[in-house]
C-alpha positions as CSV (number, residue, x, y, z in Angstrom):
1,M,-49.0,30.3,2.8
2,Y,-45.8,31.5,4.5
3,K,-46.0,28.6,7.1
4,Q,-46.4,26.0,4.4
5,F,-43.4,27.5,2.5
6,L,-41.4,27.5,5.6
7,I,-42.3,23.9,6.4
8,V,-41.2,22.8,2.9
9,I,-37.9,24.6,3.2
10,I,-37.2,23.0,6.6
11,A,-38.1,19.6,5.3
12,V,-35.8,20.0,2.3
13,F,-33.0,21.3,4.4
14,S,-33.4,18.4,6.9
15,F,-33.4,15.8,4.1
16,T,-30.3,17.3,2.5
17,Q,-28.4,17.2,5.8
18,V,-29.3,13.6,6.4
19,S,-28.3,12.7,2.8
20,F,-25.0,14.6,3.2
21,A,-24.2,12.8,6.5
22,Q,-24.9,9.4,5.0
23,N,-22.7,10.3,2.0
24,M,-19.8,11.3,4.2
25,D,-20.1,8.1,6.3
26,S,-20.0,6.1,3.0
27,K,-16.9,8.0,1.8
28,H,-15.2,7.6,5.2
29,A,-15.8,3.8,5.1
30,K,-14.3,3.6,1.6
31,M,-11.3,5.6,2.7
32,E,-10.7,3.2,5.6
33,Q,-10.9,0.3,3.3
34,T,-8.4,1.8,0.9
35,A,-6.0,3.1,3.6
36,V,-2.4,2.6,2.6
37,K,-0.4,0.5,5.1
38,N,3.3,0.9,5.4
39,V,5.8,-2.0,5.6
40,T,9.5,-1.3,6.3
41,L,12.0,-3.9,5.0
42,E,15.7,-3.7,5.8
43,Q,18.4,-5.0,3.5
44,T,21.9,-6.0,4.6
45,K,24.6,-7.5,2.4
46,G,22.9,-10.2,0.4
47,A,19.8,-10.5,2.5
48,F,16.5,-9.0,3.8
49,S,16.3,-8.9,7.6
50,V,12.6,-10.3,7.3
51,A,12.6,-13.7,5.6
52,E,8.8,-14.1,5.2
53,L,5.8,-11.7,5.2
54,T,2.1,-12.4,5.6
55,L,-0.2,-9.4,4.9
56,E,-3.9,-8.8,4.5
57,A,-5.1,-7.8,1.1
58,G,-5.0,-4.1,0.5
59,S,-2.9,-1.1,-0.5
60,Y,0.7,-1.0,0.7
61,Q,3.8,1.2,0.4
62,F,7.0,-0.4,1.2
63,E,10.0,1.4,2.7
64,I,13.3,-0.2,1.7
65,V,16.2,0.5,4.1
66,N,19.8,0.0,2.8
67,N,21.7,-0.9,6.0
68,N,25.4,-0.6,4.9
69,V,25.1,-3.0,1.9
70,G,27.8,-1.0,0.2
71,T,26.0,-0.6,-3.0
72,D,22.6,0.6,-4.3
73,V,19.6,-1.7,-3.7
74,G,16.2,-2.1,-5.1
75,F,13.0,-4.0,-4.5
76,V,10.9,-6.4,-6.6
77,V,7.6,-8.0,-5.8
78,A,6.2,-10.6,-8.2
79,P,3.7,-13.5,-8.3
80,A,5.3,-16.6,-6.9
81,T,4.2,-18.5,-10.0
82,N,6.0,-16.1,-12.3
83,P,9.1,-14.3,-10.8
84,D,9.6,-12.4,-14.1
85,A,6.2,-10.7,-13.9
86,H,7.4,-7.8,-11.7
87,I,4.7,-5.7,-10.1
88,K,6.1,-2.3,-11.3
89,E,4.1,-0.3,-8.7
90,A,6.2,-2.1,-6.0
91,Y,9.5,-0.8,-7.4
92,V,11.2,1.8,-5.2
93,T,10.8,5.3,-6.7
94,E,14.6,5.4,-7.1
95,V,17.5,3.1,-6.2
96,V,18.3,3.1,-2.5
97,K,21.7,4.5,-1.8
98,N,24.0,3.0,0.9
99,N,22.7,3.8,4.4
100,S,19.5,5.5,3.2
101,S,15.9,4.5,2.5
102,Q,13.3,4.9,-0.3
103,K,9.6,4.1,-0.6
104,T,7.8,2.3,-3.4
105,N,4.7,3.6,-5.1
106,V,1.4,2.4,-3.6
107,V,0.7,-1.2,-4.7
108,N,-2.6,-3.0,-4.3
109,L,-2.0,-6.6,-3.3
110,T,-4.8,-9.1,-3.7
111,P,-4.9,-12.6,-2.0
112,G,-2.2,-14.9,-3.3
113,E,1.4,-16.0,-3.1
114,Y,4.1,-13.6,-4.1
115,I,7.9,-13.3,-3.7
116,Y,10.1,-10.3,-3.0
117,F,13.8,-9.9,-3.6
118,C,16.5,-7.5,-4.6
119,P,18.3,-8.2,-8.0
120,L,21.0,-5.5,-7.2
121,N,21.8,-6.9,-3.8
122,K,21.5,-10.5,-5.1
123,T,19.1,-11.5,-2.3
124,P,17.2,-14.8,-2.2
125,Q,13.5,-14.8,-3.2
126,Y,11.4,-14.4,0.0
127,K,7.8,-15.6,0.4
128,L,5.1,-13.0,0.7
129,T,1.6,-14.3,1.5
130,V,-1.4,-12.0,1.0
131,K,-4.6,-13.3,2.7
């Protein structure tokens, strides 16, 4: 009786360990898929230093660098078809003071055509392609 009980306990323990390992592998794979990628963009007076971006679909956090613009700057991402439909998650968490940087919230970008610009620094609208 004791041997049978011990065999059942070992079998249950083994099954639990295999299940736990598979669950951890699944969680790890999901975390890799949702890993946040960082993109740094520099602004100078009236312009971004990068005039066009191509990114893979996924989660992004943008760091906006104010390189001696002389005034506060910001950051806007919007669908190319509707520049007024700002993606609010892509706003910097606070205006970027002269000679400093700020990050945006995390934004999930799906495939499509977007634009990015700064209304405070009066930059042109730049193309952002997400594949």
